[in-house]
N, C-alpha and C positions, 0 to 999 in steps of 0.2 A: 302314499302315506305312512306305510310301515318304513320304507327306507329313509324317510325324513323324521322319523320319531314321533310322528303325530298320534299315531296308533300303536299298540304293541302286539294285537291280534285281530286277525280278519276271519271273517267264515264267508264262503263263497265259491262259486263254481268256476272264476274265470281265472284260476291261477295256473301259470306256468311254472313248474319246479326250478329252482336254480341254486347256485351256491350259498346265497346269502340269506337263504331262509330255510326253517323246517316247514313239513307239511304232514298233515294227519288226516287221512279220510274221515269222513264222518258217516255219510250215507249217497246212494247215488239217485239222482232226480231226472224227471220226466217233464215234459211239456204237454199242455192242451191249451185250446184257443177257446176265448170267450167273445161272443159279439151279442149286441143287442137285436133280438129279431125283428123288433118293430123299425130298427133303422137300417138293417141290412137282412135281405130276403135270399137267405142262403139255406141249402140244405144240410141236413146233419145226419150223417157227419160232412162236413164241408169237404167238397172235391178240390182236387189240387188246382185246375183252372180257377175256381172262383177265390181260394186261398191266395194263388199268386196275383191274381187283378185287384185285390183289396188292398185297402189302404190299412196301414199296421200301426199299433202302438205298443211299444216293448219297454222293458226293464233295462236302465243301464246306469250303472255307478260309476261311468267314464264321462268324458265330454264327448263321447261319440253318440249319435242317435240309435245305435244299433247293440249294443252291451252284448252279453256273452252269447245272446242267440245267433250273433251275425257268424261266430266261427263256426258253427253249426251248420248255419244255412249255406254256408260257402262250401264246406265238406259235402254237404248235399246237393252241391251245384245249382243253389236257389238264391236268388236275390229280391228282397222286399221293397215295396215302396213305403219306408217307415217315415211317418208324419210327427209323431209324438214318442216322447221317450220320459221316463221319471225314475227317479231311484229305490221306488218302491211299488209294491204291487197295487195297495189301494188306490195311488194315482192313477196306475194304470186301467185298472177295473173301472174307476169311476169315468175316465175318458172313454171306455169302451160302451159304458150305460149311456152317455150324452152326444156321442159321435158314432158316424158310420164308419167305425173300425174294427179289426180283429185284434183282440190283445192276446199274444202267446206270453203265457206265464205257467209257473210251475205248476205240476197235477194236482200235489197237495192244496196249494193256494185256490186254484182254477176250482176244484171239485167243493170245497169248503165255502167258498165265498162268493163264486159266481152266480149260482142259483138264489143266493141272497139278495143279490143286485139286480134279479131279473135277468140275467145273462144266459143264453145258451150256451152250453158247454160242449165242446166236440173234439175229437182226436185231430191232431195235426196231421195233413194228408201227404206229409214227408217222414221218411227215416233221419230222425236227428238223433246224435249222441251228444251226451255233454260230459265233462270230468266229474268226477265226484265232488260233492259239496265237502270241503276240508276247512280245517283250520290252518292258520299259515300265520307265523310267526318270526320274526328277525332272529338270526343265530344269538345275538347279544342279548336277547330277551330270555334266552331258554332257561337260565338261572334264576330269572328274577321270581321271586315269591309270590308276588301277586298275580303275575302272568301264569306261572305254573298253577296257583290255585284256581283260577279262572278257566285255565284249560281242563282240569280235572272235573269242575263242575260241568262244563259241557260233555265231556265225556260220560258223567254219572247221568246227567239227562237223556244224554241218546241212548244209554246200554237199557237192552230190555222194552224199548218203546216200541209200540205197535205204531202201524202207519197213522192212525188216528193221532197218537200223541205227538209224533213227531211233525203232525200239521202243525199241532199248537206252538210247537218250539220253532218251527222254521216261519210261522207267521210272526 
């Protein structure tokens, strides 16, 4: 969408640097898993065997069922049975609330919204690493005044924020 000119700025964790875009890291993210304890009888923390055997729901802004979690899982040598994907965290958490799936989402989101939906929140039993959440924009938008203003607003919103406030911004 950036290359097609549909959008002038993207914020996310799945960006791979290239010569056509600028990137500015905003913060580092980690993930937790959420599940409905009434539908999945799992221990907390979820053990590796149970995590790998379960069906999963993930956030994906692509046409893939795996999203940015896929690269982290492949790096850890793991492959999940992903049965649901959506572009936003509330859809994934709602899926976990009503289905026997594990939703692997940002730690900030899991801690803030999982308990509100009656979901159990657990560490992911794998060592996963993600690229930082970053602003990305095409080189040709570098001098665009509107895009420059928006980037500055995002920087200021992120500056000096504690973990709680970052969750509000990330949400």
